C-alpha positions in Angstrom: 120.5 108.6 119.2 121.0 110.3 115.6 123.5 112.5 114.9 123.1 114.9 111.7 125.9 116.9 110.3 124.4 120.5 109.9 124.5 121.9 106.3 127.3 124.3 105.3 125.0 125.2 101.9 123.5 128.0 103.6 123.1 129.9 100.1 120.7 127.4 99.0 117.9 127.3 102.1 114.5 128.4 101.1 113.9 131.2 103.4 110.4 131.4 102.6 109.6 127.9 103.5 111.3 128.3 106.8 109.8 131.7 107.7 106.5 130.5 108.1 106.8 127.4 110.1 110.0 128.4 112.3 108.0 128.1 115.5 106.7 125.0 114.5 109.9 123.0 113.5 111.7 124.6 116.7 109.0 123.2 119.1 109.3 119.7 117.2 112.8 119.7 117.6 112.9 120.8 121.1 109.9 118.3 122.1 111.2 115.3 120.8 114.9 115.9 122.1 112.9 116.0 125.5 111.0 113.1 124.6 113.9 110.8 123.7 116.2 111.9 127.0 113.4 111.8 129.6 110.9 109.0 128.5 110.4 105.9 130.3 109.8 102.8 129.5 105.9 101.5 129.9 106.3 99.1 132.5 108.1 101.6 134.7 105.2 103.7 134.7 102.5 102.9 137.4 99.1 102.1 135.5 96.6 104.8 136.0 94.3 105.2 138.9 96.7 102.6 141.0 98.2 104.1 144.4 101.5 103.5 145.7 100.8 102.8 149.5 104.2 104.2 151.4 106.5 102.0 152.9 107.7 102.6 156.4 111.2 101.8 157.2 112.3 102.3 160.7 115.9 100.9 159.8 118.6 103.5 158.8 120.2 102.7 155.6 123.7 102.4 155.6 125.6 105.9 154.6 127.6 103.7 151.8 123.8 102.9 150.5 122.5 106.6 150.9 125.4 107.6 149.0 126.0 104.8 146.6 129.8 104.7 147.0 132.2 102.0 145.9 135.2 103.1 147.5 134.3 101.8 150.9 135.1 98.8 153.3 134.6 95.6 151.9 133.7 93.9 154.6 131.6 96.7 156.2 129.5 96.4 153.3 129.0 92.6 153.2 128.9 92.2 156.7 125.9 90.4 158.2 122.8 92.2 159.1 122.7 90.2 162.8 119.8 90.6 164.7 120.4 91.9 168.4 119.6 89.8 171.1 117.6 91.4 173.6 119.4 89.6 176.5 122.5 91.2 176.0 123.9 90.5 179.5 123.0 86.4 178.9 126.5 84.8 179.7 126.0 81.7 177.6 126.9 82.8 173.5 124.4 81.7 170.7 126.0 79.0 168.3 126.7 80.5 165.2 124.2 80.9 162.9 124.1 77.8 160.0 123.5 78.4 156.5 120.1 78.7 155.5 120.5 76.3 152.8 122.9 73.2 151.5 126.2 74.2 150.2 127.8 71.7 147.7 131.3 72.4 146.7 133.9 70.6 144.9 137.5 71.0 143.7 140.3 69.0 141.7 143.3 69.6 143.8 142.3 69.7 147.4 139.7 70.9 149.1 140.7 71.9 153.3 138.4 73.1 155.9 140.5 74.9 158.8 138.2 74.7 162.1 140.1 77.6 163.9 139.2 80.0 161.0 136.0 78.6 160.6 136.7 78.6 156.6 137.1 76.2 153.5 139.6 76.4 150.9 139.1 74.8 147.4 141.8 74.8 144.8 141.8 74.3 141.1 138.3 73.8 139.2 136.5 74.5 142.7 132.5 75.0 142.1 130.5 76.2 144.6 126.6 76.1 144.7 124.4 77.4 147.0 120.6 77.6 146.3 120.3 79.6 143.1 123.8 80.8 143.0 126.5 78.9 141.3 130.3 80.2 141.4 133.6 78.1 139.4 137.1 79.8 139.8 140.3 78.6 140.3 140.4 79.3 144.1 137.4 79.8 146.4 137.1 80.1 150.2 134.2 79.7 152.2 134.3 82.1 155.6 131.6 80.3 157.5 131.8 83.1 160.4 131.0 86.1 157.9 128.9 83.9 155.5 131.4 85.1 152.8 132.7 84.0 149.6 136.1 84.6 148.1 136.6 83.6 144.4 139.5 84.4 142.2 141.5 82.7 139.7 145.2 81.3 139.8 148.2 81.6 138.1 149.4 78.8 135.6 153.2 77.8 135.2 154.3 80.9 132.8 152.5 83.0 135.2 149.2 83.4 133.1 146.3 84.2 135.2 143.7 81.5 134.5 140.7 80.1 135.8 138.8 83.6 136.6 135.6 83.5 138.3 132.3 82.6 136.8 129.3 84.1 138.8 125.6 82.6 137.8 122.7 83.7 139.7 119.7 82.8 137.9 119.7 83.7 134.1 122.2 86.1 134.8 126.1 85.7 134.4 129.0 87.6 135.2 132.5 86.8 134.5 135.3 88.8 136.3 138.7 88.6 137.9 137.2 88.1 141.6 134.4 88.2 143.9 133.3 88.6 147.3 129.9 87.6 148.0 127.4 87.2 151.0 125.4 84.4 151.1 122.8 85.7 153.8 122.5 89.6 152.2 123.1 88.4 148.7 125.5 91.7 148.5 128.8 91.1 147.0 131.7 92.9 145.2 133.0 92.2 142.0 135.8 93.0 140.5 136.8 94.0 136.5 133.9 91.9 135.4 132.7 91.7 131.7 128.7 91.2 131.8 126.8 90.4 128.7 123.4 91.5 128.5 121.4 90.8 124.9 124.1 92.2 122.8 125.7 94.1 124.7 129.0 94.0 127.1 129.1 95.6 130.3 132.6 96.2 131.5 133.3 97.4 134.7 136.1 98.0 137.2 133.9 97.5 140.7 130.4 96.5 140.7 128.4 96.7 143.5 125.7 93.9 143.7 122.7 94.8 146.1 120.6 92.0 145.4 119.9 89.5 142.4 118.3 92.4 140.3 120.0 95.8 141.0 123.8 96.4 140.9 125.4 99.5 141.1 128.7 100.4 138.5 131.4 103.0 138.4 133.8 103.9 135.5 131.9 101.3 133.4 132.1 100.9 129.8 129.3 99.7 127.7 129.7 98.3 124.0 128.5 95.6 121.6 132.0 95.1 119.9 133.5 91.5 119.3 136.7 92.4 120.7 136.3 93.3 124.3 140.4 93.6 125.2 140.2 96.6 122.9 136.6 97.5 121.5 136.7 100.3 118.9 133.7 102.0 120.6 132.3 102.2 124.3 130.1 104.1 126.3 132.0 105.1 129.2 129.2 105.7 132.1 130.7 107.5 135.4 128.2 105.7 137.7 125.5 104.0 136.9 122.5 101.4 138.0 121.9 97.7 136.3 118.7 95.9 136.4 119.8 92.7 135.0 117.7 91.6 131.8 115.9 94.9 131.6 117.4 98.3 131.8 120.5 100.3 132.8 120.0 104.0 134.0 123.3 105.9 133.9 124.7 109.6 134.8 126.9 111.2 132.9 128.2 109.2 130.2 130.4 109.7 126.9 131.1 108.1 123.7 134.6 106.8 123.2 136.1 105.4 119.9 139.6 103.7 120.5 139.9 105.5 123.8 139.4 109.0 122.3 136.7 110.4 123.8 134.0 112.2 121.2 131.8 115.3 121.7 129.1 113.0 122.3 128.2 113.4 125.6 124.8 113.0 127.6 123.6 113.6 131.3 121.7 110.6 132.0 121.0 107.8 129.6 118.7 104.8 129.2 119.6 101.4 127.9 116.9 99.0 127.4 118.1 95.3 127.9 114.5 93.4 128.1 114.5 90.0 125.9 111.2 90.9 124.8 109.8 93.7 122.8 108.9 97.0 124.7 107.4 100.1 123.2 109.7 103.0 122.8 110.2 106.2 120.6 111.6 106.0 117.4 114.4 108.6 116.7 114.0 110.8 113.7 116.7 111.6 111.0 117.8 115.2 110.2 118.5 116.8 106.7 117.4 119.4 104.0 115.5 118.5 100.9 115.9 121.5 98.2 112.7 122.8 97.6 110.7 121.7 101.3 113.5 123.2 103.9 114.6 121.4 106.8 112.8 118.0 107.7 112.6 115.4 110.4 112.3 111.9 109.1 111.0 108.6 110.4 110.7 109.5 113.6 107.6 108.3 115.5 106.7 105.3 118.0 106.8 101.6 118.2 104.0 100.0 120.4 104.7 96.4 121.5 101.3 95.4 121.5 102.0 91.7 122.1 103.7 88.9 121.5 101.7 88.6 118.6 101.3 92.0 116.9 102.9 95.4 116.6 102.4 98.7 115.4 105.0 101.4 114.2 103.8 105.3 113.9 106.4 107.1 111.6 106.2 110.3 110.6 108.1 112.9 108.4 107.7 117.0 108.6 108.8 119.6 106.5 109.2 123.3 107.1 107.3 124.0 104.5 104.1 122.2 106.0 104.7 119.0 103.7 104.2 115.7 106.0 104.0 112.1 105.7 102.4 109.3 108.0 103.4 105.9 107.7 101.5 102.7 109.7 103.5 99.3 110.0 102.2 96.5 111.3 103.4 92.8 111.7 101.6 89.8 113.2 102.6 86.4 113.9 101.3 83.3 115.4 103.5 80.4 115.3 101.9 77.2 113.3 99.1 79.4 112.2 99.9 82.5 110.1 101.9 85.7 109.6 101.9 88.9 107.6 102.3 92.4 107.7 100.2 95.4 107.2 101.6 99.0 105.9 99.6 102.3 105.2 101.5 105.4 103.8 100.4 108.7 103.2 101.9 112.2 102.1 100.8 115.7 101.5 103.3 117.1 99.4 103.6 121.0 99.1 105.5 122.7 97.0 106.6 126.9 97.2 104.4 128.9 99.3 100.5 129.8 98.5 100.5 132.9 96.1 103.8 131.8 94.2 103.5 130.7 90.7 105.0 127.2 91.7 103.2 126.6 94.2 101.5 123.0 94.0 100.3 120.7 96.7 99.3 116.6 96.1 98.6 113.8 98.2 99.8 110.1 97.5 99.1 106.8 99.5 100.0 103.6 99.5 98.6 100.2 100.8 100.2 97.1 101.4 99.1 94.0 102.7 100.8 90.4 103.1 98.7 87.4 105.1 100.4 83.6 104.5 98.9 81.0 106.4 100.9 77.6 107.4 100.3 74.7 105.6 100.0 72.9 108.6 97.3 75.1 110.3 94.7 73.4 108.2 95.2 71.3 105.1 91.6 71.9 103.6 91.2 75.7 103.7 93.6 78.8 103.1 93.6 82.4 103.4 96.3 84.3 102.0 96.6 88.2 100.8 98.8 90.3 98.6 97.7 93.8 98.5 99.5 96.7 96.7 97.5 99.7 95.8 97.6 103.3 96.2 98.3 106.5 94.0 99.9 105.4 90.4 102.7 107.9 91.1 103.5 107.0 94.8 106.7 105.5 93.9 108.0 108.0 91.8 106.6 111.2 93.5 107.3 109.9 97.2 110.0 112.2 99.1 111.2 109.4 101.6 111.3 106.3 99.1 114.3 104.2 100.0 113.3 101.3 97.8 114.5 102.6 94.1 113.6 99.5 92.7 110.1 100.3 93.3 110.6 103.9 91.2 110.5 101.4 87.9 107.2 99.4 88.0 104.5 99.8 86.1 101.7 97.8 87.8 100.2 98.0 91.4 98.7 94.1 91.6 96.6 92.6 94.4 95.1 89.5 95.4 93.0 88.2 98.6 91.9 84.6 98.2 90.2 81.6 100.3 90.1 78.5 99.2 88.4 75.2 100.7 88.6 71.5 99.9 86.0 69.3 100.7 87.5 65.8 101.1 85.0 63.0 99.4 85.1 61.1 96.3 84.4 63.2 94.1 86.4 65.8 95.4 84.9 69.0 95.9 87.3 72.7 95.7 85.8 76.4 96.1 87.8 79.7 95.9 86.7 83.3 96.6 89.1 86.0 95.1 89.6 89.7 95.3 92.1 90.9 92.5 93.3 94.3 91.6 95.5 95.4 88.5 96.4 99.3 88.1 98.2 100.8 85.4 100.9 103.4 86.7 101.2 104.8 83.2 97.8 104.7 82.3 95.5 105.0 85.5 93.7 102.6 84.8 92.1 100.0 87.1 90.7 96.9 86.7 89.3 95.0 89.8 87.1 91.2 90.4 84.9 91.5 93.3 85.3 88.9 93.7 85.7 85.8 91.7 84.1 82.5 92.4 85.3 79.4 91.4 84.2 75.8 91.9 85.2 72.4 91.2 84.4 68.8 91.3 87.6 66.3 90.5 87.5 64.1 87.6 84.9 61.2 87.8 85.4 57.9 85.7 82.2 57.0 85.3 83.3 53.6 83.4 86.6 52.4 85.5 86.5 49.4 87.3 86.7 49.4 90.9 90.1 47.4 90.9 92.7 47.4 88.6 94.1 49.7 85.7 91.6 51.3 83.4 92.3 50.1 79.8 90.6 51.0 76.6 88.3 53.8 75.2 85.3 53.8 77.6 87.2 52.8 80.9 89.3 56.0 80.2 86.6 58.0 79.9 86.2 60.8 82.6 84.1 64.3 83.3 85.0 67.4 85.4 82.4 70.4 86.3 84.0 73.8 86.6 82.0 76.7 87.6 83.3 80.3 87.3 81.9 83.8 88.4 83.2 87.2 88.4 82.0 90.8 89.0 84.6 92.9 86.8 85.1 96.2 87.5 87.2 98.7 85.1 87.6 102.3 86.1 90.0 105.1 86.0 92.0 106.1 88.9 90.4 109.2 89.9 86.9 106.7 90.6 88.7 104.5 92.6 86.5 103.9 95.7 83.9 106.3 94.8 80.6 105.3 93.7 81.1 105.9 89.8 83.5 102.8 89.6 80.6 100.7 90.0 78.6 102.1 87.2 80.4 99.7 83.9 80.6 96.8 86.2 80.1 93.3 84.3 79.2 90.5 86.1 78.4 86.9 84.5 79.3 83.2 85.4 80.6 80.1 82.9 79.8 76.2 83.4 81.7 74.0 81.9 81.8 70.0 81.5 84.6 68.9 80.0 84.6 64.9 78.8 87.9 63.3 77.8 89.5 59.7 77.4 92.6 58.7 75.9 93.8 55.3 74.4 96.6 53.7 72.6 96.6 53.2 69.1 99.3 50.4 67.3 101.3 50.3 70.8 103.0 53.5 69.6 100.9 56.0 69.4 98.8 58.2 72.3 95.1 59.2 71.0 92.9 61.6 73.2 89.7 62.7 72.3 87.6 65.6 74.1 84.4 67.3 74.3 83.2 70.5 76.2 80.5 71.7 77.0 79.9 75.6 78.3 76.6 77.9 79.4 78.0 81.2 80.2 75.3 83.9 82.2 74.9 87.4 82.2 73.5 90.5 83.6 74.6 92.6 81.0 73.0 91.6 77.8 72.3 94.1 75.3 69.7 95.3 72.6 70.5 97.4 69.2 67.6 99.5 67.6 67.9 102.1 64.9 66.7 105.6 66.0 65.5 107.9 63.1 65.9 111.2 65.1 69.7 110.6 65.7 70.0 109.1 62.7 72.3 106.0 64.2 72.5 102.7 66.0 71.4 102.9 69.7 72.7 100.3 71.9 70.6 99.7 75.3 71.8 97.7 78.3 69.0 95.2 79.5 70.8 94.6 82.5 68.6 91.2 83.2 69.7 87.9 83.2 70.5 85.8 79.9 72.5 83.0 78.9 74.0 81.1 76.0 75.5 77.4 75.7 78.1 76.3 73.5 80.1 72.8 72.7 83.0 71.7 70.8 85.1 68.8 69.6 88.9 68.1 69.5 91.2 65.0 69.2 94.7 64.8 69.2 97.7 61.6 68.2 100.9 61.7 69.6 104.3 59.7 69.6 107.6 59.9 70.6 110.9 58.8 68.5 114.3 58.7 69.7 117.4 58.9 67.7 120.8 57.9 68.9 124.2 59.0 66.8 127.4 57.1 68.4 130.5 59.3 67.3 132.5 56.5 69.4 131.5 53.1 68.2 134.9 51.8 68.2 135.3 52.7 71.5 138.5 55.0 70.6 137.5 57.3 74.1 136.5 60.4 72.0 135.5 63.6 74.0 132.1 63.9 72.5 130.4 60.0 72.3 126.5 60.3 71.6 124.0 62.3 71.0 120.4 61.3 71.9 117.4 63.4 69.8 113.9 62.9 70.8 111.5 64.0 68.5 107.6 64.2 69.9 105.3 65.1 67.0 101.4 65.6 67.1 98.5 66.4 65.4 95.0 67.5 66.7 91.7 68.5 65.2 89.5 71.0 66.2 85.9 71.6 65.2 83.7 74.3 66.6 80.4 74.9 65.1 78.3 78.1 64.5 75.4 79.3 66.9 73.8 81.9 64.9 70.5 81.4 66.9 72.2 83.7 69.3 72.4 86.6 66.8 69.9 89.7 65.7 69.8 91.7 63.0 69.1 95.4 63.2 67.7 97.4 59.7 69.0 100.9 59.1 66.8 102.9 56.8 68.7 105.7 54.9 68.4 107.2 51.7 69.7 104.2 49.4 67.4 101.9 51.5 67.0 99.7 54.1 70.6 97.6 55.5 70.9 95.2 57.8 73.4 95.1 60.5 74.2 91.7 62.7 74.7 91.6 66.0 74.5 89.6 69.2 72.9 90.7 72.6 75.9 88.9 74.2 78.6 91.0 73.0 79.2 92.7 76.7 79.3 89.4 78.2 82.1 89.3 80.7 83.2 85.6 79.3 82.7 86.8 75.3 80.2 85.9 73.2 79.0 82.7 71.1 80.8 81.9 67.9 78.9 82.4 64.7 81.6 81.1 62.2 81.8 77.3 61.3 85.7 76.3 62.1 87.6 73.3 61.3 91.2 72.9 62.0 94.1 71.0 61.9 96.9 71.7 64.4 100.7 70.5 63.7 103.3 70.5 66.7 107.0 69.3 66.8 108.8 69.1 70.0 112.5 68.4 70.1 115.2 67.8 72.9 118.8 67.1 72.2 121.2 65.5 74.7 124.9 64.5 74.1 127.0 61.9 76.4 130.8 63.2 76.5 133.5 61.9 78.7 134.3 63.4 81.9 138.0 65.7 82.2 138.2 64.1 85.6 140.1 60.7 84.3 139.0 58.7 87.5 135.2 58.7 86.4 134.3 55.9 84.3 130.6 56.6 83.3 130.2 59.7 80.6 128.8 63.0 81.4 125.3 63.8 80.4 124.7 67.4 79.3 121.7 68.9 77.5 122.1 71.0 74.3 118.9 72.0 73.5 116.3 72.1 76.2 113.6 72.2 74.1 113.2 73.5 69.8 109.3 73.5 69.1 107.6 73.9 66.1 103.7 74.7 66.1 101.2 75.6 63.3 97.8 75.0 62.3 95.5 74.8 58.8 91.7 76.4 58.9 90.0 73.3 57.1 86.8 75.5 56.5 88.5 78.9 55.6 88.5 79.9 52.3 91.4 81.6 52.4 94.7 82.2 54.4 94.4 78.7 55.5 97.6 78.4 57.2 98.8 79.9 60.3 102.0 81.5 60.8 104.5 79.1 62.0 105.6 79.6 65.9 109.4 78.5 67.0 110.2 78.9 70.4 113.5 77.1 72.0 115.6 77.2 75.3 119.3 75.9 76.2 121.2 76.4 79.3 124.8 76.4 78.6 128.3 77.5 80.7 127.4 74.9 83.3 123.9 75.9 83.5 124.9 79.5 84.2 123.6 81.5 81.4 120.1 80.6 80.0 119.1 81.2 76.4 115.0 81.5 75.3 114.7 82.5 71.9 111.5 82.8 69.6 110.3 83.5 66.0 106.7 83.7 63.8 107.1 82.8 60.5 104.4 83.5 58.0 103.7 81.5 54.5 101.6 84.4 53.1 103.0 87.6 51.3 102.2 91.2 51.9 100.5 93.8 49.1 101.1 96.6 48.7 99.3 98.2 51.5 101.3 95.8 53.9 98.1 93.6 54.1 98.1 89.7 53.9 96.7 88.2 50.9 96.0 84.7 49.9 99.4 84.0 48.0 102.4 82.5 49.2 105.4 84.3 49.5 107.7 82.1 47.8 105.0 82.4 45.0 105.2 85.9 45.0 109.3 86.1 44.9 110.1 86.1 48.3 111.3 83.2 50.2 109.5 80.4 51.7 108.5 81.8 55.2 108.4 86.1 56.0 110.1 86.1 59.9 107.4 88.8 60.9 108.6 88.3 64.8 111.5 87.1 66.6 112.9 87.6 70.3 115.9 86.7 72.2 116.4 86.7 76.2 119.6 86.0 77.8 120.0 85.9 81.4 123.8 84.7 82.9 124.9 84.8 87.0 128.6 83.9 87.7 130.6 84.2 90.6 133.9 83.7 92.1 133.2 80.9 94.0 131.4 79.2 91.0 127.8 80.5 92.9 125.5 82.9 91.5 125.5 85.3 94.3 123.6 88.3 94.5 124.4 91.4 96.7 124.2 91.1 100.6 120.9 92.5 100.9 118.2 91.7 103.8 115.5 89.2 103.1 113.2 92.0 104.4 114.4 94.2 101.6 113.5 91.7 98.8 110.4 90.8 100.3 109.6 95.0 100.2 111.0 94.9 96.5 108.3 92.0 95.3 105.2 93.2 97.0 105.7 96.6 95.3 105.6 94.5 92.1 109.2 94.6 91.4 111.9 91.6 90.9 113.6 89.5 93.3 117.1 90.3 91.7 119.1 93.8 92.0 119.0 94.8 88.2 117.0 97.8 89.1 119.1 98.4 92.1 118.6 97.4 95.8 116.8 99.4 98.9 118.4 102.4 100.3 117.1 101.8 103.7 120.2 100.8 105.4 119.1 101.0 108.6 116.8 97.6 107.4 119.9 96.4 106.1 121.8 97.1 109.1 119.5 95.5 112.3 117.2 93.0 110.1 119.9 91.1 108.3 118.2 88.0 108.2 120.8 85.7 108.4 122.5 87.3 105.3 125.9 87.9 107.2 127.9 85.2 106.4 130.5 83.5 108.7 134.3 84.7 108.3 136.3 82.1 107.0 139.6 81.8 108.6 142.2 81.8 105.5 145.9 81.3 105.6 148.0 84.2 104.9 149.5 84.8 101.8 152.6 87.1 100.8 150.5 88.4 98.0 147.5 91.2 99.1 144.4 90.4 98.5 144.8 87.3 96.9 141.3 86.2 96.7 138.5 88.9 95.9 134.9 87.4 95.5 132.5 89.1 93.1 129.8 88.2 91.7 128.0 89.3 88.1 124.6 88.9 86.5 123.4 90.2 83.2 120.1 90.1 81.3 119.9 90.8 77.8 116.8 91.1 75.7 116.0 91.7 71.7 112.8 91.7 69.8 112.6 92.3 66.0 109.2 93.1 64.1 108.3 93.0 60.5 104.9 92.1 60.6 104.1 95.4 58.1 107.6 95.6 56.3 109.0 97.8 59.3 112.2 95.5 59.5 113.4 97.2 62.6 114.2 96.6 66.4 111.6 97.2 68.3 113.5 96.7 71.7 117.5 96.2 72.7 118.6 96.6 76.0 121.0 95.0 78.2 120.7 94.7 82.4 123.6 94.1 84.5 124.9 94.1 88.0 127.3 93.0 90.2 129.4 93.2 93.4 132.9 93.2 94.2 134.3 92.7 97.5 138.2 94.5 97.4 138.9 93.7 100.7 137.6 91.7 103.9 136.1 94.6 104.8 135.1 96.7 101.6 132.6 96.0 98.8 131.5 98.4 95.7 128.6 97.0 93.6 126.3 98.5 91.5 123.7 98.1 88.9 122.7 99.8 85.2 121.2 99.2 82.1 121.9 100.3 78.6 119.4 101.0 75.7 120.9 100.1 72.2 118.3 101.3 70.1 117.8 104.4 72.0 121.2 104.8 73.0 121.4 105.8 76.7 121.9 104.2 80.1 118.9 103.4 82.1 118.4 103.9 85.8 122.1 103.6 87.3 123.0 102.8 90.9 126.5 102.6 92.6 126.7 100.9 96.1 130.0 101.1 98.4 130.0 99.2 101.9 132.3 99.4 104.6 132.3 96.7 107.4 133.2 99.1 110.5 133.5 95.9 112.9 130.4 96.9 114.9 129.7 99.6 113.1 128.5 99.5 109.0 129.1 102.5 106.7 126.7 102.2 103.1 126.4 104.8 100.5 124.6 105.0 97.5 124.7 107.1 94.2 122.3 107.5 91.2 124.9 109.8 89.2 121.9 110.9 87.0 118.6 110.4 85.2 115.7 111.5 86.7 116.0 110.2 90.2 119.6 111.1 90.5 120.7 111.0 94.2 123.0 109.8 96.8 122.3 108.3 100.1 125.3 108.2 103.0 124.4 105.7 106.2 126.6 105.1 109.0 125.3 103.1 111.8 125.8 100.4 114.8 125.3 96.7 113.7 123.5 95.8 117.1 119.7 96.4 117.2 120.4 97.3 121.1 121.9 100.7 120.1 120.4 100.9 116.3 118.9 105.2 116.9 123.1 105.4 116.8 123.5 106.6 113.7 124.3 109.1 111.1 122.5 109.4 107.6 122.5 112.0 105.3 120.3 112.3 101.7 120.4 114.0 98.5 117.5 114.1 96.4 117.2 115.7 92.8 116.1 118.8 92.4 112.6 118.4 91.4 112.2 122.1 89.6 115.2 120.7 87.1 
């Protein structure tokens, strides 16, 4: 059930939105309430076409069973139904009826049988086993004449009532104060019992057991609280019927909070207790939207199709005619695969027909995630991650609760199948369909499909046994092929025939051949040659059209191909340097620094393939001019090179580590720390070029500090050449032009920092399903852009997020331990390629959480743009643990997505529909 607080802002109600749809909304509300009150479980309904035959029963039911009264005489209710002998005048009395099964019993103190009373007395840790029944108690009495078993606890030396009875029959366990049970009729009376049923507990004063599957109760309490002696809430059931592991059907039921009755009262109720998933109604949330009137959100029906797949149909309805539909399905098969499929569609109406601000839009989103278990088939694998739809879905959806998805600029999808053919050599093939959609420009790129194949490395000259040595034995080759059907289109042509008009089809075959060997024992040499053949179905032809006075490009749409090859070689080594600062063993804090240098030099040569180039003649008033082109300009994998290139590449990689004396004096060995993970320099020299031979020097580096909690990465581009007056590179070194040795044309710095009170970089207490939702939508795994506002999901699908409460010693200081966490992401980029000398981007993102008390926690996330001097998407979060309940409040105080969301509900999934949720969205007219 769901409770909705009526809005008091009557002056803001859009009467024009309510006027034309008032009958629809009244009918929807009435029908929804009727369905949720009188609906039955699926398995309680007879199958269609099945006839239920009448059952003839000539015996009259006892009056107490007809009236379902618990205020009856125990012995009359529990008396055995003895058959009446036809020989009433027989003077020979029959022997007492024996039990139908063997009774096993034992006790610690004594077991006494009184023949005159025909009773067995068991005292202290008594146990009785009969058929599928198991009774344990402090004291048990077996009455063989009446077929009754009495069980109750005993008092210890301090007068405390201990060893309460434990009654177990099948999978049902009841722990009352006392029990009276008939071993023949299977009836029983149970006093002051507490029965756990699938996460909920039923506390009853008196329970009448009819058989092993039906119980009647009166004045019972149903709760999911952990403290059963003083539950923070419960439902007081005046009378009801219990079918263990199935359902609870009640009469008048009222909700109490700390024994205080509330206005939440229903004439009858149905609580499912099944251990398996069952179909049922999903109760909606009520509220008001500023431009669309009142609404019903997230209402529908859940279909438990089978143990492997389910389906949830959820819809929204607004009084101005807007509506939304969502289909969510999860499937899984153990050791095989698992996944989920989702479809979302919204028809949004603003204002009404005839008004100037009337607008109608439709948005949709399709998602599919499929994962195959690695043990299912080691030689083949199928996976899918699909997220496509309207570019503005996450920004315009009126029921979008995953706030971070509003910041996504790209929708991406991938479906792939791969297979490995074992053998020597090993062969691999894969088929992949990809999709990438820019939500800002609406440009869509797809590959339908991409085929890749490869054969593992072959060493034709390697010995059959032993280690490969020398140039010849290390020669190896591979074969790779990649074929694509690439489509680029606009969003308006998505899923239409026009999207295939500019499709490009092609394939690239490559055979790389390489070898490696050592020179002078310290230098590693590698040599590589690569042969490529490119196929295309999109060759072109250019010609001059005198009528148009222009060059016309004609697509031939036929098969064509070209072949290229290149060669490269590289030489590298490793140099180790050690700086000893504690040679005399004086115990200095900094003892040694090790510097590892990996220099390398490479040579690349790419021939010119002029034979694939043609000329087109242009005749004008000045005469005839020629323009060079290649028919492979539109090839999917590029065109052949028509310029000979020969270049030398130079690179130096550095690593710095230090050994320091540990602060822990008990440790003898020094501690090793990393000063710089990497510091790399790279450039190249074009031997065949006639000018600007040197390429800019690229510098990159990274390091971790503060016990590896802060990651720092930096990079810079240094150009040795100067600029002319038009900011174009000229063949003059910058130092010869009156400048420095290098011009810094670009630089970047990123910093990530995570810290928490316990030394572990914790994130917010967010369910794993919410994080997966964000990742599948193309967002970040962290909470720097905020967290999902689907608090119902966080309450009832915690995925093990909740931590067990640790017992702490009490302190005189209040809140002496306050857990907290902090996450930072800093980024700055500098640009100076054309003397602009500016910071192109400069921002800081931050998020954090703090637990101000064991039950209160607050958190938030935001960002600040130092260049534009403004805050980005900001979210403040408040969470209160109310034992069996949880309260959440999320607030976006300003910006495009300013809104708030309040939620309070029961944690247990058994009563997840008992909730109150109120949302406030921004006024779209502003």
